[in-house]
TIFI-683211 format. One record per residue (C-alpha): x negated, y negated, z; residue in three letters. Coordinates in nm, 3 decimals, decimal comma, always signed. Each point is the difference from the previous one (the first is absolute). Layout:
<nodes>
X;Y;Z;ALA
...
</nodes>
This chain:
<nodes>
-0,459;+4,373;+2,036;MET
-0,040;-0,122;+0,402;ILE
+0,024;-0,361;+0,087;ARG
+0,069;-0,144;+0,308;ARG
+0,340;-0,123;+0,045;LEU
+0,181;-0,372;+0,095;THR
+0,297;-0,108;+0,157;GLU
+0,137;+0,022;-0,402;LYS
-0,015;+0,391;+0,095;ASP
+0,213;-0,001;+0,314;ARG
+0,287;+0,139;-0,132;GLU
-0,111;+0,239;-0,250;THR
-0,252;+0,182;+0,262;VAL
+0,274;-0,029;+0,251;LEU
+0,263;+0,193;-0,203;ALA
-0,273;+0,243;-0,090;TYR
-0,101;+0,033;+0,364;ALA
+0,379;-0,012;+0,114;GLY
+0,084;+0,348;-0,156;LYS
-0,122;+0,158;+0,318;ARG
+0,004;-0,263;+0,217;SER
-0,119;+0,234;+0,318;ALA
-0,267;+0,127;-0,166;GLU
-0,109;-0,348;-0,097;ASN
+0,074;-0,174;+0,319;LEU
-0,362;-0,136;+0,042;PHE
+0,013;-0,158;-0,334;ILE
+0,322;-0,152;-0,022;ILE
-0,064;-0,146;+0,381;GLY
-0,312;-0,128;-0,075;ASP
+0,093;-0,179;-0,291;ILE
+0,295;-0,142;+0,138;GLY
-0,248;-0,108;+0,335;ALA
-0,308;-0,135;-0,201;PHE
+0,145;-0,019;-0,380;GLY
-0,279;-0,014;-0,264;PHE
-0,236;-0,273;+0,069;ASN
-0,095;+0,087;+0,343;SER
-0,339;+0,107;+0,163;ASP
+0,163;+0,298;+0,138;VAL
+0,135;+0,111;-0,280;VAL
-0,135;+0,096;-0,385;THR
+0,275;+0,226;-0,212;VAL
-0,095;+0,139;-0,331;TRP
+0,224;+0,158;-0,265;GLY
-0,127;+0,259;-0,326;ASP
+0,220;-0,073;-0,302;PHE
+0,047;+0,227;-0,259;ASP
+0,009;-0,071;-0,368;GLN
+0,357;-0,086;+0,014;ASN
-0,088;-0,286;+0,310;GLY
+0,187;+0,251;+0,222;ALA
-0,127;+0,071;+0,355;LEU
-0,173;+0,337;+0,008;ALA
-0,143;-0,075;+0,377;SER
-0,081;-0,256;+0,236;ILE
-0,231;-0,061;+0,309;MET
+0,035;-0,224;+0,268;LEU
-0,309;-0,152;+0,229;ARG
+0,110;-0,064;+0,358;TYR
-0,323;-0,103;+0,183;ARG
-0,270;+0,260;-0,029;GLU
+0,236;+0,281;-0,121;ASN
+0,142;+0,086;-0,331;TYR
+0,351;+0,203;-0,084;ILE
+0,062;+0,143;-0,372;PRO
+0,318;+0,059;-0,112;TYR
+0,135;+0,159;-0,332;ALA
+0,354;+0,084;-0,091;GLU
-0,144;+0,311;-0,188;ASP
-0,324;+0,112;+0,160;PRO
-0,075;+0,129;-0,344;GLU
-0,014;-0,407;-0,090;ARG
-0,255;-0,085;+0,289;LEU
-0,338;-0,038;-0,156;ASP
-0,209;+0,124;+0,284;GLY
-0,364;-0,137;-0,207;GLU
+0,176;-0,329;-0,074;ALA
+0,040;-0,066;+0,352;TRP
-0,265;+0,116;+0,130;GLY
-0,198;-0,254;-0,237;ARG
+0,196;-0,305;+0,182;ILE
-0,085;+0,187;+0,374;LEU
-0,340;-0,015;-0,136;ARG
+0,008;-0,336;-0,073;GLN
+0,121;-0,157;+0,348;ASP
-0,265;+0,065;+0,294;SER
+0,260;-0,071;+0,234;ARG
+0,183;+0,357;-0,078;MET
+0,000;+0,187;+0,359;ASN
+0,244;+0,209;-0,083;MET
+0,272;+0,161;-0,192;VAL
+0,336;+0,149;+0,097;SER
+0,349;+0,133;-0,166;GLY
+0,158;+0,275;-0,097;ILE
-0,220;+0,258;-0,004;GLU
-0,015;+0,097;-0,370;GLU
-0,045;-0,382;-0,125;TYR
-0,263;-0,107;+0,266;ALA
-0,177;+0,398;-0,047;ALA
-0,003;-0,069;-0,356;GLY
-0,197;-0,299;-0,011;ILE
-0,262;+0,093;+0,254;LEU
-0,255;+0,192;-0,207;PRO
-0,039;-0,368;-0,175;PHE
-0,046;-0,238;+0,286;ALA
-0,377;+0,046;-0,047;GLY
-0,033;+0,004;+0,385;ARG
-0,021;+0,331;+0,245;SER
+0,336;+0,051;+0,205;VAL
-0,130;-0,019;+0,362;LYS
+0,372;+0,114;+0,168;SER
+0,296;+0,121;-0,187;ARG
+0,338;+0,039;+0,207;LYS
+0,343;+0,137;-0,137;VAL
+0,343;-0,090;+0,160;CYS
+0,333;+0,151;-0,058;TYR
+0,202;-0,294;-0,108;TYR
+0,355;-0,024;+0,166;ALA
+0,300;-0,223;-0,024;ARG
+0,354;-0,058;+0,209;HIS
+0,280;+0,014;-0,302;PRO
+0,210;-0,304;+0,079;LEU
+0,392;+0,135;+0,159;GLY
-0,233;+0,261;+0,162;ARG
+0,126;-0,051;+0,376;PRO
-0,223;-0,055;+0,257;VAL
+0,062;+0,010;+0,393;ASN
+0,009;-0,364;+0,116;ARG
+0,013;+0,128;+0,361;GLU
-0,325;+0,097;-0,036;LEU
-0,186;-0,347;-0,013;SER
+0,168;-0,129;+0,360;GLY
-0,016;-0,344;+0,127;MET
-0,387;+0,008;+0,093;GLU
-0,123;-0,055;-0,340;VAL
-0,090;-0,318;-0,126;LYS
-0,141;-0,172;-0,314;MET
-0,335;-0,181;-0,006;LEU
-0,011;-0,349;-0,095;PHE
-0,334;-0,097;-0,247;PRO
-0,178;-0,181;+0,285;GLU
-0,008;+0,318;+0,170;GLU
-0,208;+0,197;-0,261;ALA
-0,273;+0,041;+0,252;ASP
+0,149;+0,189;+0,242;ARG
+0,139;+0,272;-0,277;ILE
-0,382;+0,032;-0,108;ILE
-0,136;+0,011;+0,311;ALA
+0,229;+0,324;+0,048;LEU
-0,078;+0,197;-0,268;ARG
-0,390;-0,070;+0,037;ARG
+0,078;+0,204;+0,323;GLU
+0,150;+0,289;-0,193;ILE
-0,223;+0,260;-0,151;ALA
+0,151;+0,038;-0,314;GLU
-0,068;-0,363;-0,088;PHE
-0,353;+0,041;+0,081;THR
-0,219;-0,170;-0,329;GLY
+0,323;-0,172;-0,117;THR
-0,108;-0,424;-0,111;ASP
+0,317;-0,076;+0,112;GLU
+0,014;-0,390;+0,077;ARG
+0,238;-0,218;+0,234;PRO
+0,010;-0,273;-0,270;GLU
+0,114;+0,246;-0,296;VAL
+0,306;+0,148;+0,189;LEU
+0,052;-0,365;+0,079;ARG
-0,015;-0,094;-0,357;GLU
+0,209;+0,309;-0,105;ASN
+0,285;-0,097;+0,269;MET
+0,040;-0,386;-0,112;GLU
+0,026;+0,139;-0,327;LYS
+0,300;+0,198;+0,059;GLY
-0,193;+0,317;-0,089;ILE
-0,076;+0,146;+0,315;SER
+0,182;+0,015;+0,329;ARG
-0,094;+0,203;+0,334;THR
+0,270;+0,162;+0,286;PHE
-0,207;+0,107;+0,324;TYR
+0,104;+0,117;+0,363;ILE
-0,215;-0,166;+0,285;GLU
-0,076;+0,146;+0,349;LYS
-0,141;-0,188;+0,265;ASN
-0,006;-0,342;-0,242;ASP
-0,241;+0,195;-0,239;GLU
+0,113;+0,175;-0,347;PRO
-0,027;+0,355;+0,009;VAL
+0,174;+0,098;-0,273;SER
+0,088;-0,144;-0,383;ALA
+0,074;+0,044;-0,336;VAL
-0,029;-0,249;-0,288;SER
+0,087;+0,004;-0,377;THR
-0,205;-0,181;-0,267;THR
+0,078;-0,063;-0,392;ALA
+0,342;-0,084;+0,069;GLU
+0,201;-0,063;-0,327;THR
+0,376;-0,056;-0,044;GLY
+0,014;+0,363;-0,073;GLN
-0,253;+0,196;+0,260;ALA
-0,194;-0,055;+0,295;ALA
-0,338;+0,224;+0,068;MET
+0,009;+0,142;+0,401;ILE
-0,364;-0,022;+0,118;ILE
-0,170;+0,007;+0,318;GLY
+0,226;+0,156;+0,175;ALA
-0,238;+0,102;+0,394;CYS
+0,082;+0,031;+0,348;THR
-0,277;-0,036;+0,279;ARG
-0,129;+0,315;+0,125;LYS
+0,129;-0,027;+0,318;ASP
+0,332;-0,067;-0,086;TRP
+0,037;+0,288;-0,244;GLU
+0,273;+0,276;-0,081;HIS
+0,296;-0,235;+0,144;ARG
+0,136;-0,078;-0,345;GLY
-0,125;-0,345;+0,001;LEU
-0,133;-0,037;-0,352;ALA
+0,340;+0,198;-0,104;THR
+0,187;-0,274;+0,179;LYS
-0,162;-0,298;-0,196;CYS
-0,010;+0,201;-0,351;LEU
+0,384;+0,071;+0,073;THR
+0,054;-0,401;+0,076;LYS
-0,175;-0,101;-0,299;LEU
+0,170;+0,240;-0,259;ILE
+0,342;-0,123;+0,158;GLY
-0,137;-0,378;-0,117;VAL
-0,149;+0,071;-0,307;LEU
+0,345;+0,236;-0,110;GLN
+0,201;-0,330;+0,083;ALA
-0,193;-0,196;-0,240;GLU
+0,012;+0,285;-0,235;HIS
-0,340;+0,110;-0,025;LYS
-0,140;+0,321;-0,065;GLU
-0,213;+0,087;+0,283;PRO
-0,314;+0,192;-0,136;CYS
-0,295;+0,154;+0,230;LEU
-0,320;+0,238;-0,033;PHE
-0,083;+0,292;+0,184;TYR
-0,265;+0,234;+0,024;THR
+0,095;+0,199;+0,355;ASN
+0,244;+0,250;-0,068;PRO
+0,149;-0,070;+0,343;ALA
+0,051;-0,355;-0,069;ALA
+0,172;+0,129;-0,330;GLY
+0,267;+0,221;+0,175;ARG
+0,067;-0,349;+0,229;ILE
+0,029;-0,201;-0,323;TYR
+0,230;+0,260;-0,177;LYS
+0,228;+0,041;+0,279;LYS
+0,042;-0,378;-0,008;LEU
+0,131;+0,036;-0,351;GLY
-0,361;-0,025;-0,179;PHE
-0,041;+0,197;-0,358;ILE
-0,325;+0,054;-0,172;ASP
-0,058;-0,146;-0,349;ILE
-0,363;+0,063;-0,069;GLY
-0,360;-0,033;+0,124;LYS
-0,190;-0,315;+0,037;TRP
-0,400;-0,008;-0,041;MET
-0,241;-0,245;+0,128;MET
-0,321;+0,024;-0,079;ALA
-0,350;-0,210;+0,151;GLY
-0,262;-0,134;-0,140;PHE
</nodes>
């Protein structure tokens, strides 16, 4: 039986998702930031006949993320009915085998599908803090538009609907932060986190303006961020698709833990 979860279910669902905290970073982080009664987030649980959770799904804005401790207990057809009832649904994302199990029942044609490697930097693994240098700065919430403007100049971010007010809100909630390097008073390289929890943080938005590429600036920002997260006992996680980027991340201490799918409608 699937039902919408409420604040009374917090302990149960966080214990369920927390068994794989890195893989469930978005679910744990969004519940921590927005709770169960927000317009931004909705959480459902599928309970078996004994009243135990079989699987869960979280909506963050227009994105839906499923998870099951046992993949065979994720009822794709039942979750498909939930998706078909919600006109806001624009994306399904998650661990590849879970997201793929729901797509055939979503009732809409998939327009885009992307599969990324999912990696984490285990706590205690050393990082060369000397790589970061003194020029790396931390962004303040009121400066969010500066980083959004930088990303809009970079080809790989073309078509994304990232808005300064969303970044600013997430920074103010403490679930996102950004480190950057500027030249001539303008940001030229940056990296951010999102969905930060007490145990982990997702690293996103690593970028460098084209005329400043191949100088190690993004690596400096990333190294600074990893060091800060480790000092707070938070495990850094990230996605990547480019093998060359993967080799850089692995040199910095990241290890692959699976694949993540993002399907757009």
